[in-house]
C-alpha positions as CSV (number, residue, x, y, z in Angstrom):
1,X,65.8,-121.1,16.6
2,X,65.0,-117.8,15.0
3,X,62.2,-117.2,12.5
4,X,64.8,-116.7,9.7
5,X,66.5,-120.0,10.6
6,X,63.1,-121.8,10.5
7,X,62.3,-120.2,7.2
8,X,65.6,-121.3,5.7
9,X,64.7,-124.9,6.5
10,X,61.4,-124.7,4.6
11,X,62.2,-125.5,1.0
12,X,60.4,-123.4,-1.7
13,X,58.1,-125.4,-3.9
14,X,60.0,-126.5,-7.1
15,X,59.4,-124.5,-10.3
16,X,58.8,-126.4,-13.5
17,X,56.9,-126.4,-16.8
18,X,54.5,-128.9,-18.5
19,X,53.6,-128.6,-22.2
20,X,50.5,-130.5,-23.1
21,X,49.4,-131.7,-26.6
22,X,45.8,-132.6,-26.9
23,X,44.6,-135.0,-29.6
24,X,41.1,-135.9,-30.6
25,X,40.4,-139.4,-31.9
26,X,43.1,-140.9,-34.0
27,X,44.5,-137.5,-35.2
28,X,48.3,-137.3,-35.3
29,X,48.1,-133.4,-35.1
30,X,47.3,-131.8,-31.7
31,X,43.9,-130.1,-31.7
32,X,45.0,-127.9,-28.8
33,X,48.1,-127.1,-26.7
34,X,48.6,-125.7,-23.3
35,X,51.6,-124.4,-21.4
36,X,51.4,-124.8,-17.6
37,X,54.0,-123.1,-15.4
38,X,54.5,-123.9,-11.7
39,X,56.2,-121.2,-9.7
40,X,56.3,-120.4,-5.9
41,X,53.4,-122.7,-5.3
42,X,51.2,-121.0,-7.9
43,X,50.1,-122.5,-11.2
44,X,49.8,-120.5,-14.4
45,X,48.0,-122.3,-17.3
46,X,48.2,-120.7,-20.7
47,X,46.1,-121.7,-23.7
48,X,48.1,-121.6,-26.9
49,X,45.0,-121.2,-29.1
50,X,43.3,-118.0,-30.3
51,X,41.6,-117.5,-27.0
52,X,45.0,-116.8,-25.2
53,X,43.1,-117.5,-22.0
54,X,45.0,-117.9,-18.7
55,X,44.0,-119.7,-15.6
56,X,45.9,-119.0,-12.3
57,X,45.5,-121.6,-9.6
58,X,46.6,-120.3,-6.2
59,X,45.5,-123.0,-3.8
60,X,47.4,-121.4,-0.9
61,X,45.1,-118.3,-1.2
62,X,42.1,-120.5,-2.0
63,X,41.5,-118.9,-5.3
64,X,41.4,-119.6,-9.1
65,X,41.4,-116.6,-11.4
66,X,40.4,-116.7,-15.1
67,X,41.9,-114.1,-17.4
68,X,40.6,-113.2,-20.9
69,X,43.1,-111.0,-22.7
70,X,40.7,-110.2,-25.5
71,X,38.0,-108.7,-23.3
72,X,40.6,-107.6,-20.6
73,X,38.5,-109.1,-17.8
74,X,39.3,-111.4,-14.9
75,X,37.0,-113.7,-12.9
76,X,38.2,-114.8,-9.4
77,X,36.6,-118.0,-8.1
78,X,36.9,-119.3,-4.6
79,X,38.1,-122.9,-4.2
80,X,35.9,-123.3,-1.2
81,X,32.9,-122.4,-3.4
82,X,33.9,-125.1,-5.9
83,X,34.2,-127.7,-3.2
84,X,30.8,-126.9,-1.7
85,X,29.2,-127.0,-5.1
86,X,30.8,-130.3,-6.0
87,X,29.7,-131.9,-2.8
88,X,26.1,-130.9,-3.5
89,X,26.4,-131.8,-7.2
90,X,27.6,-135.3,-6.3
91,X,24.6,-135.9,-4.1
92,X,22.3,-134.9,-7.0
93,X,24.3,-137.0,-9.5
94,X,23.9,-140.1,-7.3
95,X,20.2,-139.8,-7.9
96,X,20.5,-139.3,-11.6
97,X,21.7,-141.1,-14.8
98,X,25.3,-140.1,-13.7
99,X,25.1,-142.7,-10.9
100,X,26.4,-145.4,-13.4
101,X,29.4,-143.2,-14.0
102,X,30.0,-142.5,-10.3
103,X,29.8,-146.2,-9.3
104,X,33.0,-147.3,-11.0
105,X,34.7,-143.9,-10.6
106,X,37.1,-145.1,-7.9
107,X,37.9,-148.5,-9.6
108,X,41.7,-148.3,-10.0
109,X,43.6,-150.9,-11.9
110,X,47.4,-150.8,-12.2
111,X,49.3,-152.8,-14.8
112,X,52.2,-154.3,-12.8
113,X,54.3,-154.7,-15.9
114,X,54.0,-151.3,-17.5
115,X,52.9,-149.3,-14.5
116,X,49.9,-147.9,-16.5
117,X,46.9,-146.8,-14.4
118,X,43.3,-147.3,-15.5
119,X,40.4,-145.7,-13.7
120,X,36.6,-145.9,-14.4
121,X,34.2,-148.2,-16.0
122,X,32.7,-149.1,-19.4
123,X,30.9,-145.8,-19.9
124,X,33.7,-143.4,-18.8
125,X,37.4,-144.2,-18.2
126,X,40.9,-142.8,-18.2
127,X,44.1,-144.7,-18.8
128,X,47.5,-143.1,-18.1
129,X,51.1,-144.0,-18.6
130,X,53.5,-142.4,-16.1
131,X,56.8,-140.6,-15.8
132,X,59.0,-139.9,-12.8
133,X,59.6,-136.2,-11.8
134,X,62.9,-135.4,-10.1
135,X,61.0,-134.3,-7.0
136,X,57.8,-135.9,-5.7
137,X,56.5,-132.4,-4.8
138,X,56.2,-131.8,-8.6
139,X,53.7,-134.7,-8.8
140,X,51.7,-133.2,-5.9
141,X,51.6,-129.7,-7.5
142,X,50.5,-131.1,-10.9
143,X,47.8,-133.2,-9.3
144,X,46.5,-130.2,-7.4
145,X,46.3,-128.2,-10.6
146,X,44.6,-131.0,-12.4
147,X,42.1,-131.5,-9.5
148,X,41.0,-127.8,-9.5
149,X,40.9,-127.7,-13.3
150,X,38.6,-130.7,-13.3
151,X,36.3,-129.2,-10.6
152,X,36.2,-125.9,-12.4
153,X,35.1,-127.6,-15.6
154,X,32.3,-129.3,-13.7
155,X,30.8,-126.1,-12.3
156,X,31.4,-124.0,-15.4
157,X,31.6,-124.7,-19.2
158,X,32.1,-127.4,-20.5
159,X,30.3,-128.8,-17.4
160,X,32.3,-132.0,-17.5
161,X,31.9,-134.6,-14.6
162,X,35.1,-134.6,-12.6
163,X,34.8,-137.7,-10.5
164,X,36.8,-140.2,-12.6
165,X,39.6,-137.7,-13.3
166,X,39.9,-136.9,-9.6
167,X,40.3,-140.6,-8.8
168,X,42.9,-140.9,-11.5
169,X,44.9,-137.9,-10.2
170,X,44.8,-139.4,-6.7
171,X,46.1,-142.8,-7.9
172,X,48.9,-141.2,-9.8
173,X,50.0,-138.9,-7.0
174,X,50.1,-141.8,-4.5
175,X,52.8,-143.2,-6.8
176,X,54.7,-139.9,-6.7
177,X,54.5,-139.7,-10.5
178,X,53.3,-137.5,-13.3
179,X,51.2,-138.6,-16.3
180,X,53.1,-139.1,-19.5
181,X,50.0,-139.8,-21.7
182,X,46.4,-139.7,-20.8
183,X,43.5,-141.3,-22.8
184,X,39.9,-140.5,-21.9
185,X,37.4,-142.9,-23.4
186,X,33.6,-142.3,-23.4
187,X,31.1,-144.9,-24.6
188,X,27.7,-143.5,-25.4
189,X,24.8,-144.8,-27.5
190,X,27.1,-147.5,-29.0
191,X,29.7,-144.9,-30.0
192,X,33.2,-144.5,-28.6
193,X,35.1,-141.2,-28.4
194,X,38.7,-140.6,-27.2
195,X,40.8,-137.6,-26.3
196,X,44.5,-138.1,-25.7
197,X,46.9,-135.8,-23.8
198,X,50.7,-136.0,-24.0
199,X,52.6,-134.2,-21.3
200,X,56.2,-132.9,-21.9
201,X,57.7,-131.6,-18.7
202,X,60.7,-129.3,-18.3
203,X,62.1,-129.4,-14.8
204,X,63.3,-125.8,-14.8
205,X,61.7,-122.5,-15.9
206,X,63.5,-120.4,-18.5
207,X,63.5,-116.7,-19.1
208,X,60.5,-116.9,-21.5
209,X,58.6,-118.8,-18.8
210,X,59.3,-116.1,-16.3
211,X,58.2,-113.4,-18.8
212,X,54.9,-115.3,-19.3
213,X,54.4,-115.3,-15.5
214,X,55.1,-111.6,-15.2
215,X,52.7,-110.9,-18.1
216,X,49.9,-112.9,-16.3
217,X,50.6,-111.1,-13.1
218,X,50.3,-107.8,-14.9
219,X,47.0,-108.8,-16.4
220,X,45.8,-109.8,-12.9
221,X,46.6,-106.3,-11.8
222,X,45.1,-104.5,-14.8
223,X,42.0,-106.3,-15.9
224,X,38.5,-105.5,-14.9
225,X,37.0,-107.9,-12.3
226,X,33.8,-109.6,-13.3
227,X,31.7,-112.5,-11.9
228,X,32.2,-116.0,-13.3
229,X,28.7,-115.8,-14.7
230,X,29.6,-112.7,-16.7
231,X,33.0,-114.2,-17.7
232,X,31.2,-117.2,-19.3
233,X,28.3,-115.2,-20.7
234,X,30.2,-115.0,-24.0
235,X,32.2,-117.9,-25.3
236,X,35.9,-117.6,-25.6
237,X,37.3,-117.4,-29.1
238,X,38.4,-121.0,-28.7
239,X,37.0,-123.3,-26.0
240,X,39.6,-124.5,-23.6
241,X,40.0,-128.2,-22.6
242,X,39.7,-129.3,-19.0
243,X,42.2,-132.1,-19.4
244,X,45.2,-129.9,-19.7
245,X,44.5,-129.6,-16.0
246,X,43.2,-130.2,-16.9
247,X,41.6,-128.1,-15.9
248,X,42.9,-130.8,-16.8
């Protein structure tokens, strides 16, 4: 069999889009929105707020790149670096107050009637209703994006512990599904806070989506490269949420 014949047998990763509405508390109006495009195995996540920030997750190349259109800068971050840091951070967390969050982080409960997934404990938990993609590879791609977004948000602002979200992503992917709605609940000092995310997938990309990808690729080529430390030295015009992921 020739190389061309072998290549023809390897299907290209499916391209699709996920729009995410993010709600804080009981608000019926989204506080933030993100557009996440999956194309040729690369994820392009666009903030629809004033920051216009873009995150490109290219797991195949082992790199996440953050783009700030206002400052015209980009910050590449190696995924291996994130993994190493998270391993060390978990060791430290197990000896800190975060231990009580880590302990139930892998406790997964599935409602057999509704299929809803619940992960976590009393202090910190996620609940997710699910939806079926036409291709299980879409579920894997989305979970990969959500995983790296969660890890990134642990290492850099908003420094949000990723462990419960990673467990949730794994549980959903094992079912070959995508989240439909996610609810994150935090109990602290007798107070409860919630953030909800609703995902609206489109199983094909349109011309506008391809234009957005081309724009991000042009920014990637044109923008000045800086370190992640310099990138985060000044806050974005509007802080992104890691749950779009999920990033998150």
